[in-house]
C-alpha positions as CSV (number, residue, x, y, z in Angstrom):
1,M,7.6,-14.4,34.3
2,D,4.9,-12.5,33.0
3,L,3.3,-14.3,30.0
4,Q,1.2,-11.5,28.6
5,N,5.0,-9.5,27.7
6,L,6.4,-13.3,26.9
7,A,3.6,-12.9,24.3
8,Y,3.8,-9.6,23.1
9,T,7.7,-10.4,22.5
10,A,7.3,-13.7,20.9
11,I,4.8,-12.0,18.2
12,Q,7.0,-8.8,17.7
13,I,9.7,-11.5,16.7
14,V,7.4,-13.2,14.0
15,H,6.6,-9.5,13.2
16,N,10.0,-8.5,12.6
17,F,10.9,-11.3,10.5
18,G,7.8,-10.8,8.3
19,A,9.1,-6.9,8.1
20,A,12.1,-8.0,7.2
21,A,10.9,-10.5,4.2
22,V,8.9,-8.1,2.8
23,V,11.3,-4.9,2.8
24,G,14.4,-7.4,2.0
25,S,12.8,-9.5,-0.8
26,G,11.4,-6.5,-2.5
27,V,14.4,-4.8,-2.2
28,F,16.3,-7.9,-3.7
29,A,14.3,-8.5,-6.6
30,L,14.7,-4.9,-7.3
31,W,17.9,-5.0,-7.4
32,S,19.1,-8.3,-8.6
33,G,17.5,-6.7,-12.0
34,P,16.4,-9.3,-15.1
35,W,20.1,-11.4,-15.0
36,Q,18.4,-13.0,-11.9
37,A,14.9,-13.7,-13.1
38,A,14.9,-17.4,-11.9
39,A,14.9,-16.0,-7.8
40,R,11.8,-13.8,-8.5
41,K,9.6,-17.0,-7.8
42,P,11.3,-18.2,-4.6
43,L,11.3,-14.3,-4.0
44,A,7.8,-14.0,-4.3
45,W,7.3,-17.3,-2.4
46,V,9.1,-15.2,0.9
47,M,7.3,-11.7,0.1
48,L,4.0,-14.1,0.2
49,A,5.3,-15.5,3.7
50,G,6.6,-12.2,5.3
51,W,3.1,-10.8,4.4
52,V,1.1,-13.4,6.1
53,A,2.8,-13.2,9.3
54,Q,2.6,-9.5,9.1
55,A,-1.3,-10.1,9.0
56,A,-1.1,-13.3,11.4
57,S,0.9,-11.0,14.0
58,G,-0.7,-8.1,13.3
59,G,-4.2,-10.0,14.2
60,A,-2.3,-11.7,17.4
61,F,-1.2,-8.5,19.2
62,G,-5.1,-7.5,19.4
63,G,-5.2,-10.8,20.1
64,V,-3.2,-11.0,23.2
65,S,-4.9,-7.2,24.2
66,W,-8.5,-9.1,24.1
67,V,-7.3,-12.0,26.2
68,Y,-5.3,-10.0,28.8
69,Y,-8.0,-7.0,28.9
70,G,-10.9,-7.7,27.7
71,Q,-10.9,-5.1,24.5
72,F,-8.6,-4.5,21.8
73,P,-6.2,-2.1,22.4
74,D,-7.2,1.6,22.7
75,I,-5.8,3.7,19.6
76,H,-7.1,6.7,17.8
77,G,-6.0,9.3,15.5
78,V,-2.9,9.0,13.6
79,A,-2.7,5.6,15.1
80,I,-5.9,4.3,13.1
81,I,-5.0,5.8,9.7
82,A,-1.4,4.2,10.1
83,L,-2.8,0.7,11.0
84,S,-5.5,0.7,8.3
85,I,-2.4,1.7,5.9
86,K,-1.2,-1.3,7.2
87,V,-3.6,-3.8,7.1
88,A,-4.1,-2.3,3.2
89,C,-0.3,-2.8,2.3
90,A,-0.6,-6.1,3.7
91,A,-3.7,-7.3,1.7
92,A,-2.7,-5.9,-1.3
93,G,0.9,-7.5,-1.3
94,I,-0.6,-11.0,-0.2
95,L,-2.7,-10.7,-3.3
96,L,0.3,-9.3,-5.4
97,A,2.3,-12.0,-4.6
98,A,0.1,-14.5,-4.9
99,A,-0.8,-13.7,-8.4
100,Y,3.0,-13.6,-9.6
101,I,3.7,-16.7,-7.9
102,N,0.6,-17.7,-10.0
103,K,0.6,-16.5,-13.0
104,G,4.1,-13.8,-13.1
105,S,6.3,-16.1,-14.9
106,N,4.2,-15.4,-17.9
107,W,3.9,-11.6,-17.4
108,S,6.3,-9.3,-19.8
109,E,9.8,-8.2,-17.9
110,S,8.5,-4.7,-17.4
111,A,5.1,-5.9,-15.9
112,Q,7.4,-8.2,-13.5
113,Q,10.0,-5.3,-12.6
114,N,6.6,-3.2,-12.1
115,T,4.7,-5.8,-9.8
116,W,8.6,-6.0,-7.3
117,R,8.2,-2.1,-7.5
118,I,4.6,-2.2,-6.4
119,L,5.7,-5.2,-3.8
120,A,8.7,-3.1,-2.5
121,V,7.0,0.4,-2.3
122,L,4.2,-1.3,-0.5
123,A,6.5,-2.8,2.1
124,I,8.1,0.6,2.6
125,I,5.0,2.2,3.1
126,A,3.8,-0.6,5.7
127,L,7.2,-0.2,7.4
128,T,7.0,3.5,7.9
129,A,3.3,3.2,8.9
130,A,4.8,1.0,11.8
131,A,6.5,3.7,13.4
132,F,3.5,5.8,13.2
133,L,1.1,3.4,14.8
134,R,4.0,2.3,17.2
135,W,4.5,5.9,18.5
136,F,1.1,7.6,18.3
137,S,-0.6,4.6,20.2
């Protein structure tokens, strides 16, 4: 059994579930609307966990390359831009989801809806950037 491929596969599983969590929780929070306001804080925890999984697993991809090849993946051009976008989205998503968990229930309905819109857009942008990163690296 090839341990390197097994490691990449395990990391990819975590990465995929993280992507599902950030996109799914964001879309559901917007779809459910004000009538499901009580579900937003638990969804924010799902969102936060998804972003943390995305960041950790993204770093783990580089870590496996470092362990097996002694260097990070050789990416350039479009792939570097896509990776930078993914990292920025994850950082912003982590901060915004944490802020929502901490204080969001005190925000106006409009502010809460806008927060979820931003979180959903960040997730969609990150998922789109992932496709560019995958095929341009």
